[in-house]
ChimeraX commands (.cxc) that place a marker at each C-alpha (Angstrom):
marker #1 position 100.32,104.25,62.61 radius 0.5
marker #1 position 103.16,103.39,64.93 radius 0.5
marker #1 position 101.36,104.50,68.11 radius 0.5
marker #1 position 98.48,102.05,67.81 radius 0.5
marker #1 position 98.12,99.50,70.56 radius 0.5
marker #1 position 97.91,95.80,69.92 radius 0.5
marker #1 position 94.40,94.40,70.36 radius 0.5
marker #1 position 93.44,93.26,73.84 radius 0.5
marker #1 position 93.15,89.52,74.34 radius 0.5
marker #1 position 89.64,88.13,74.45 radius 0.5
marker #1 position 87.95,87.34,77.72 radius 0.5
marker #1 position 88.33,83.72,78.77 radius 0.5
marker #1 position 85.33,81.97,80.24 radius 0.5
marker #1 position 87.73,79.82,82.25 radius 0.5
marker #1 position 89.15,82.95,83.88 radius 0.5
marker #1 position 85.67,84.16,84.83 radius 0.5
marker #1 position 84.78,80.70,86.14 radius 0.5
marker #1 position 88.04,80.61,88.11 radius 0.5
marker #1 position 87.27,83.94,89.79 radius 0.5
marker #1 position 83.68,82.83,90.49 radius 0.5
marker #1 position 84.66,79.47,91.97 radius 0.5
marker #1 position 87.61,80.74,93.98 radius 0.5
marker #1 position 85.66,83.66,95.43 radius 0.5
marker #1 position 82.83,81.32,96.37 radius 0.5
marker #1 position 85.22,78.76,97.86 radius 0.5
marker #1 position 87.40,81.14,99.88 radius 0.5
marker #1 position 84.45,83.07,101.28 radius 0.5
marker #1 position 82.59,79.85,102.14 radius 0.5
marker #1 position 85.59,78.43,103.99 radius 0.5
marker #1 position 86.21,81.72,105.79 radius 0.5
marker #1 position 82.56,82.05,106.78 radius 0.5
marker #1 position 82.32,78.47,108.02 radius 0.5
marker #1 position 85.55,78.71,109.98 radius 0.5
marker #1 position 84.61,82.07,111.47 radius 0.5
marker #1 position 81.18,80.96,112.62 radius 0.5
marker #1 position 82.47,77.71,114.07 radius 0.5
marker #1 position 85.16,79.57,116.01 radius 0.5
marker #1 position 82.64,82.20,117.22 radius 0.5
marker #1 position 84.62,85.13,115.84 radius 0.5
marker #1 position 83.20,88.63,116.32 radius 0.5
marker #1 position 81.11,89.86,113.40 radius 0.5
marker #1 position 83.52,92.69,112.56 radius 0.5
marker #1 position 86.51,90.35,112.41 radius 0.5
marker #1 position 84.59,87.82,110.34 radius 0.5
marker #1 position 83.54,90.54,107.89 radius 0.5
marker #1 position 87.13,91.71,107.54 radius 0.5
marker #1 position 88.34,88.15,106.94 radius 0.5
marker #1 position 85.65,87.59,104.30 radius 0.5
marker #1 position 86.72,90.74,102.45 radius 0.5
marker #1 position 90.38,89.74,102.66 radius 0.5
marker #1 position 89.46,86.34,101.21 radius 0.5
marker #1 position 87.69,88.11,98.33 radius 0.5
marker #1 position 90.77,90.24,97.60 radius 0.5
marker #1 position 92.92,87.10,97.63 radius 0.5
marker #1 position 90.54,85.50,95.12 radius 0.5
marker #1 position 91.01,88.49,92.83 radius 0.5
marker #1 position 94.79,88.42,93.20 radius 0.5
marker #1 position 94.91,84.71,92.41 radius 0.5
marker #1 position 92.77,85.37,89.35 radius 0.5
marker #1 position 95.58,87.64,88.15 radius 0.5
marker #1 position 98.00,84.76,88.51 radius 0.5
marker #1 position 95.67,82.40,86.62 radius 0.5
marker #1 position 94.51,84.68,83.80 radius 0.5
marker #1 position 97.43,87.02,83.26 radius 0.5
marker #1 position 96.07,89.68,80.89 radius 0.5
marker #1 position 92.82,91.51,81.70 radius 0.5
marker #1 position 92.51,89.92,85.11 radius 0.5
marker #1 position 90.62,92.90,86.50 radius 0.5
marker #1 position 87.62,92.36,84.24 radius 0.5
marker #1 position 87.74,88.59,84.80 radius 0.5
marker #1 position 87.73,89.09,88.57 radius 0.5
marker #1 position 85.01,91.74,88.26 radius 0.5
marker #1 position 82.63,89.51,86.31 radius 0.5
marker #1 position 83.41,86.39,88.34 radius 0.5
marker #1 position 83.16,88.20,91.65 radius 0.5
marker #1 position 79.88,89.90,90.91 radius 0.5
marker #1 position 78.33,86.76,89.43 radius 0.5
marker #1 position 79.22,85.00,92.68 radius 0.5
marker #1 position 77.41,87.65,94.76 radius 0.5
marker #1 position 73.88,86.18,94.38 radius 0.5
marker #1 position 75.12,82.70,95.26 radius 0.5
marker #1 position 76.96,84.08,98.28 radius 0.5
marker #1 position 73.95,86.08,99.39 radius 0.5
marker #1 position 71.53,83.17,99.05 radius 0.5
marker #1 position 73.53,80.22,100.32 radius 0.5
marker #1 position 76.72,81.23,102.13 radius 0.5
marker #1 position 76.07,84.53,103.88 radius 0.5
marker #1 position 72.42,83.79,104.77 radius 0.5
marker #1 position 70.78,86.78,103.15 radius 0.5
marker #1 position 73.48,89.32,103.94 radius 0.5
marker #1 position 73.30,90.96,100.51 radius 0.5
marker #1 position 75.43,93.95,101.41 radius 0.5
marker #1 position 78.35,91.75,102.38 radius 0.5
marker #1 position 77.82,89.53,99.33 radius 0.5
marker #1 position 77.99,92.49,96.93 radius 0.5
marker #1 position 80.92,93.95,98.83 radius 0.5
marker #1 position 82.77,90.62,98.61 radius 0.5
marker #1 position 82.18,90.51,94.84 radius 0.5
marker #1 position 83.47,94.06,94.53 radius 0.5
marker #1 position 86.54,93.28,96.63 radius 0.5
marker #1 position 87.28,90.33,94.33 radius 0.5
marker #1 position 87.28,92.82,91.47 radius 0.5
marker #1 position 89.56,95.15,93.44 radius 0.5
marker #1 position 92.00,92.30,94.01 radius 0.5
marker #1 position 92.05,91.55,90.28 radius 0.5
marker #1 position 92.56,95.21,89.41 radius 0.5
marker #1 position 95.37,95.58,91.96 radius 0.5
marker #1 position 97.03,92.40,90.71 radius 0.5
marker #1 position 96.83,93.59,87.11 radius 0.5
marker #1 position 98.23,96.98,88.11 radius 0.5
marker #1 position 101.25,95.43,89.83 radius 0.5
marker #1 position 101.71,92.97,86.98 radius 0.5
marker #1 position 101.84,95.83,84.46 radius 0.5
marker #1 position 104.31,97.78,86.61 radius 0.5
marker #1 position 106.59,94.77,86.81 radius 0.5
marker #1 position 106.58,94.30,83.04 radius 0.5
marker #1 position 107.62,97.86,82.50 radius 0.5
marker link #1:1,2 radius 0.2
marker link #1:2,3 radius 0.2
marker link #1:3,4 radius 0.2
marker link #1:4,5 radius 0.2
marker link #1:5,6 radius 0.2
marker link #1:6,7 radius 0.2
marker link #1:7,8 radius 0.2
marker link #1:8,9 radius 0.2
marker link #1:9,10 radius 0.2
marker link #1:10,11 radius 0.2
marker link #1:11,12 radius 0.2
marker link #1:12,13 radius 0.2
marker link #1:13,14 radius 0.2
marker link #1:14,15 radius 0.2
marker link #1:15,16 radius 0.2
marker link #1:16,17 radius 0.2
marker link #1:17,18 radius 0.2
marker link #1:18,19 radius 0.2
marker link #1:19,20 radius 0.2
marker link #1:20,21 radius 0.2
marker link #1:21,22 radius 0.2
marker link #1:22,23 radius 0.2
marker link #1:23,24 radius 0.2
marker link #1:24,25 radius 0.2
marker link #1:25,26 radius 0.2
marker link #1:26,27 radius 0.2
marker link #1:27,28 radius 0.2
marker link #1:28,29 radius 0.2
marker link #1:29,30 radius 0.2
marker link #1:30,31 radius 0.2
marker link #1:31,32 radius 0.2
marker link #1:32,33 radius 0.2
marker link #1:33,34 radius 0.2
marker link #1:34,35 radius 0.2
marker link #1:35,36 radius 0.2
marker link #1:36,37 radius 0.2
marker link #1:37,38 radius 0.2
marker link #1:38,39 radius 0.2
marker link #1:39,40 radius 0.2
marker link #1:40,41 radius 0.2
marker link #1:41,42 radius 0.2
marker link #1:42,43 radius 0.2
marker link #1:43,44 radius 0.2
marker link #1:44,45 radius 0.2
marker link #1:45,46 radius 0.2
marker link #1:46,47 radius 0.2
marker link #1:47,48 radius 0.2
marker link #1:48,49 radius 0.2
marker link #1:49,50 radius 0.2
marker link #1:50,51 radius 0.2
marker link #1:51,52 radius 0.2
marker link #1:52,53 radius 0.2
marker link #1:53,54 radius 0.2
marker link #1:54,55 radius 0.2
marker link #1:55,56 radius 0.2
marker link #1:56,57 radius 0.2
marker link #1:57,58 radius 0.2
marker link #1:58,59 radius 0.2
marker link #1:59,60 radius 0.2
marker link #1:60,61 radius 0.2
marker link #1:61,62 radius 0.2
marker link #1:62,63 radius 0.2
marker link #1:63,64 radius 0.2
marker link #1:64,65 radius 0.2
marker link #1:65,66 radius 0.2
marker link #1:66,67 radius 0.2
marker link #1:67,68 radius 0.2
marker link #1:68,69 radius 0.2
marker link #1:69,70 radius 0.2
marker link #1:70,71 radius 0.2
marker link #1:71,72 radius 0.2
marker link #1:72,73 radius 0.2
marker link #1:73,74 radius 0.2
marker link #1:74,75 radius 0.2
marker link #1:75,76 radius 0.2
marker link #1:76,77 radius 0.2
marker link #1:77,78 radius 0.2
marker link #1:78,79 radius 0.2
marker link #1:79,80 radius 0.2
marker link #1:80,81 radius 0.2
marker link #1:81,82 radius 0.2
marker link #1:82,83 radius 0.2
marker link #1:83,84 radius 0.2
marker link #1:84,85 radius 0.2
marker link #1:85,86 radius 0.2
marker link #1:86,87 radius 0.2
marker link #1:87,88 radius 0.2
marker link #1:88,89 radius 0.2
marker link #1:89,90 radius 0.2
marker link #1:90,91 radius 0.2
marker link #1:91,92 radius 0.2
marker link #1:92,93 radius 0.2
marker link #1:93,94 radius 0.2
marker link #1:94,95 radius 0.2
marker link #1:95,96 radius 0.2
marker link #1:96,97 radius 0.2
marker link #1:97,98 radius 0.2
marker link #1:98,99 radius 0.2
marker link #1:99,100 radius 0.2
marker link #1:100,101 radius 0.2
marker link #1:101,102 radius 0.2
marker link #1:102,103 radius 0.2
marker link #1:103,104 radius 0.2
marker link #1:104,105 radius 0.2
marker link #1:105,106 radius 0.2
marker link #1:106,107 radius 0.2
marker link #1:107,108 radius 0.2
marker link #1:108,109 radius 0.2
marker link #1:109,110 radius 0.2
marker link #1:110,111 radius 0.2
marker link #1:111,112 radius 0.2
marker link #1:112,113 radius 0.2
marker link #1:113,114 radius 0.2
marker link #1:114,115 radius 0.2
marker link #1:115,116 radius 0.2
marker link #1:116,117 radius 0.2
view
């Protein structure tokens, strides 16, 4: 069959760990900086979500293929850690940040595929 697709590459635990660690790091730095500078809550929330998207986009750069699923797993695994330790019980923002990490990975993979042709 000439129309069959080549098999997808396997998931890499290093890619998932990269998304987890980078999402945790960027959101922690953003949260610490925002609270020390007394930023309004709405602005701080927006900056945290932007940091999560950046983590997903950088996961695309690191992993290459299947970065959306790597960013999805890494971002959502980081949500409990974010909710417990970084965002002080703000579970809604922690889950949203994990989801935005996945969105960044999906967007990065989409643009990467478009560039390849």
